[in-house]
N, C-alpha and C positions, 0 to 999 in steps of 0.2 A: 514380063517373070512374073506369073499369077499366084498367085500362097494357096496349098490345099486347104479344104470344108476342115472347121473342125470333126477331132473324129469329139463319137460319142463319147465317154473316157473323161476327156479336156470340158465337155462342155456341165455332165455333174458335175466335176468338180470343184467347176466354174460353181454354179447357185450354191457348194456344198459350198465357199471358201465366203462368197459372199454373204451370205446366213449365217456364219463366225462372226464374220468381222464388224456382222449388222447388232450382233447380241454384244461382243465386243463392247462395241460403242456405247448404248442403250445404258450396258450396264460401268458406264465410265461417265456417260450423263446426267447419273443417278448419284453417283458416290459423287460426287463436283456439286450436284447443286443440294445435297445431301447438307455439303458441308460448308457451300457459299453461308448459306438460312442457318445453320447455327451461329459461322459467326459472327454474321452482319445482324441478327439476335438481340445481343450479348451473353450466349448463353456459355461462350466458349471459354472458360481460365484453366491456365495451364498450373497444375497441381505446385508446384512450390512459387507461384505469387501469390499466394493464400496466408494471410496472414493470419497465425494463432494464438489467441489470448488464456 
């Protein structure tokens, strides 16, 4: 039993899906990186944790 070769439509769809997946992964990496840097620098302070005199 052999598998049939993929149709051209499936190859194009796979390429498009791979591009979307890589873009999404890059966006998630950027957001995670920015969040990590902000929290580790000590700039993160919740609003209700401030002491106002």
